[in-house]
N, C-alpha and C positions, 0 to 999 in steps of 0.2 A: 400480594399487594405490592404495587410498584413504589419503592421508596427513594429511587434516584441514587442508588449505591453503585458506584463504578469500580471495576478492577481494570488496571492497565497491565497487560502482559507485554513487556518490552518497553522499558522507559528510556528510549533513545531519542533521536532527533525528532521523530514523529510522535511516538507515544508519550514522551516526556512533555512535548509542547502542548498537545491537545489535553492531556491529563492535568497539566498545570493550569491551563485556561479554565477547565471545568472546576477545579478546586477553588481558583480565584473567584469564580462566580458563585461559590457557596455550596457546591455539590460535595457529597461524601465520596472521596476518591482514595483508592488503595493501590499502591504501586509495587509491582514485583521487579526486583533488581538483581543483577549478578555482581559484576565488578565494582559498580558504583554504590553498593549497599552501605558501606561504612560512612562514606562521605555524605550521602543523601539522608541517612537516618540521623546523622548528627547536625547537618547544616542545611538540609532542605534542598530546594531546586532554585536555580537562577535562570531566568529567561531574558535574553536580549532580543528585542523585537522591533521591527520597523513601526509597529503600532504602539510602542511604549514598553520600556523595560520593567520587569517586576521580579521580586524575590518571594518565595514561599519558605519562611524560616523553618517551618515544621510541616512534614508530610507523613502520611501513613506508609512507611517503607517496610518491605519484607524481602527476605532472601529465601523463603521457603513457602511454597503455595499452600501447604497444609496449615499454616498459621493465619492465612487470610480468611476474612468472613465470606460467607456466600453473598454474591452480588447480583443485582438485577441485570446489569449490563457488563459483560466481560469484553474488553477491547483487545483484540489480537493485533498487536503492533510490532510483532517480531518480523525479522526477515523470513521469507518463505523457506530459506535454507535451514531454518531451525524448527520447521513444522513437525519434525519427528518427535519433538518434545511435547506436543499438544496433548497426546493421550495421557501424559502424566499430569499436565497442568489444568486442563479444562474441567474434568469431572468434579473436582473438589471445590471449585470456586464459583461455579454458575448455579444459580437457583433453579429448581424445577420450574418450568414455564418462563425462565429468564431468556435473555437475548445474548447471543454471541455476535459482536460487531467486528467484522473482518476488515481492518484497514491495511490491506496488503495489495501488492501489484500482481498482475498475471491473471490466469484463468483456471478455474476448477477447484479453488481452495474451499469454497463453500460446500461443495460436494464432500470433500474430505471431512469437514467439521461434522456433518450430519452422521457420519459413520462412527465418530468418536463419542458424541453425547446425544442422548435422546431427550425428548420432552423439553426441547429448547427451540427458539426461533433464531434463524440465522439471517443477518442483514449484512450485505456487502457495502463497503464504503470506498469510493474512489477519491483519493486525496490529491489535490493540486497544491503542493506545498514545497517550498524551497527552504529547508532548514538543515543545520548541521549540529552535531554534538561537538563542542570545542573543549570539553573537559568533563570530569566526573560531576554529574548533576548540573551541567552548564550547557544550555541550548541556545543557539543563535538562529533566530527566525529571520530569513532574508526577504522573502516575498510570498505572495499568494497565501493560500490556507484553506480555500473553500473545499467542501466535501459534497459529493453526490451520493445519496443513499438509495439502495434498492433492496427489497426483501427477496430472499432466495426461496423459490418454490422448486420442488423436485424437477429436474430436467431444465432448469432455468426458464420455466414458463413465465410469461409476462403476468404481472399482478397489479393490483391497485395500490393506492397510497394507504397503508395500514395505520391503525392507531399507534402501533409500536414505533413505526418510522416517524410518525408525527411527534411522539413523546421524546424520542432521542433528538429529533430536529429541534424541538423547543429547548431542550437542555443545552445543546451546542450553540444555538442562536443567543441564548441568555448569556453564554460565555464569550460572545463576540465572534463566533465562528460562522461564516456564511455557509448555509446548507441549501442544497437543491434535492428535492424528493423525486425519484424516478420510478416510473411504472414498469421499467424493463431493465433489470440488472445486467442481463446478458449483453444487450446493446451497449450499455454503459461501459462494460468491461472491454468489449471490442473497440470502442471509440478510444479508450485509454491506451489500448495496445497500438493504435495507429501512431501514437507518439512514442510509446515505450520500446517497441520492437526496433524501429530504425535508429533512434537516437541512443538508447542504451547500448544496443548491439554494436553499432558502428563506432561509437566512442571508444569501446574497448578494442575492437579489431584494428581500428585505424589510429588509435592513440590520439584522439581529437576531441576538442570541446564542441559544443553545439554551434557556436558562431563559425568555427572553422569548417564544419560540415556544410553549413549553408552558404559560405562564401565561395566555395569551389564548385565549378559547373559539374565536374565528374561525380563528386560525392552528393551534390544536390540531386542529380539524376538517380543515384542509388537510393537515396531517401525516398524519392517519389515512387520508384519501382517497388520498394518494400511496402510503402503505404498502399499501393494498388493491390498487393497480395494480401494485406490485412483486410482490405475491402472484400476480396474474394473469399477469404476465410470466414468473415462475418456472414457473407452471403450463403456459404455452405450450411450455416446453422440457422438460416431463415431470417437474418437481420440485415438491413440495408443501411450502409453509411454513404450519404450523398457526397459527390465530388466537392461540394461547397465546404464540407467539414474538413476534408483533406487540405483544401486551400487555406482554411482558417488555421489549421495546425502549422502549416508552412509559414504563414504570415506571423503567427504568434511567436514562433521560434526565432525568426529573423529579428524581432523586436526585443527578445529576451536579453537580459544581461548575459555575457559569456558564462556558460554553465558547464560544470563537470558533472555528468550524470551520476546517479546513485550507483549504477553498476561499475562505472569507471572508478569511483572512489573505492568501492569494494575491491576492485582489481588492484588498484595502486596500493591498498593496505593489505594485500595478500589474504583477503577474506573470501570465502566461497561466493560464487556468483549466482544470482537468481535466474539461471539460464532456463531451467525446466518450467518454472511457473510462467515466466514472461514470454519465452520463445518456444520451448518444447511442447507445452500443453496445447496452445493454439494450433501449432503445426500438426500435432498428432490427431487432434480432433477433426481438422479439415481433411487430413489424409484418410482417416477412417470413414469419412463421408465421400471419398473418391475424388477429392480436390487436391491437386498437387500444387505446392507453393515452393518453386525451386530456389528462389532467392532467399526466402526465410529458412529453407532447409540448409542451404550453404552457410548462412550466418550461424545457424544452430550448431552445425558440426565444427565450425571454426571456434565458436565460443566454448564448446565442450573441451576442445583441445587446449585452449588457452587457460581455462579454469583448472584443468587437471595438472597442467605443467606449472601453473602458478602456485597451487595450493599444496602445502605439506600436510599429509594426514587426512585429506578429505576426498 
């Protein structure tokens, strides 16, 4: 029976924000933390938001997944570079017949989840959110926040709007989070990649913010060429992204506040980069289907070099 009990794996800028909003709306939320555990278990969570600041003085905080209750919905809000931890985390916290909600960037993560846990439903969520963690248990929400949800069926087959998607959608909407339900998760993921591949990748390789990439004719051309290849990659998997969507992404980025992408922040902080999930997996899926994406391939190899040179011990 669905009780609306949520687990948040990864209480950072994204998981902390959405989890705090759900708890504020009255849902039963359980947070897994690492470095912030002491602070959050004693003082709760602070959210500064353009929609209104709030504090949760008490939250259900854990530093060990074995101490967490079994939950109806387990939200995976870790960076994909930490997905090697999921076999240890997921089995003990998700109910049989429960839902794993993957709020991560990139392509192919849902497939990995189905190999780790059986008897669960996997839903992918594409988050359009600008937020940062500014201190232990302290999140600053800058802009946006809406999520597109789509259920994962083997091979990313298109599906209908399921009752499970509707239930999660209702919970999030009650928390003031805008939700869109999609019948085609794979198309949604490729559309998100149309922004993520060029802007995340080039921001690191060229040491530039989004506004700098759009202001220069040479880099804007590069962005457009990479977007065309994302279009071709989607096409290789039977999904069509219209030119009008590409134009929308370009226009949207011109209007955005100057933004340092998540991959650029990770690079600047000497954290591992989500190169494989965001760039490698889409590239390799297209290549396996006989479609070559030379610009994305070049970007992938540059990012792998920079990631390795930048990181100590990964």
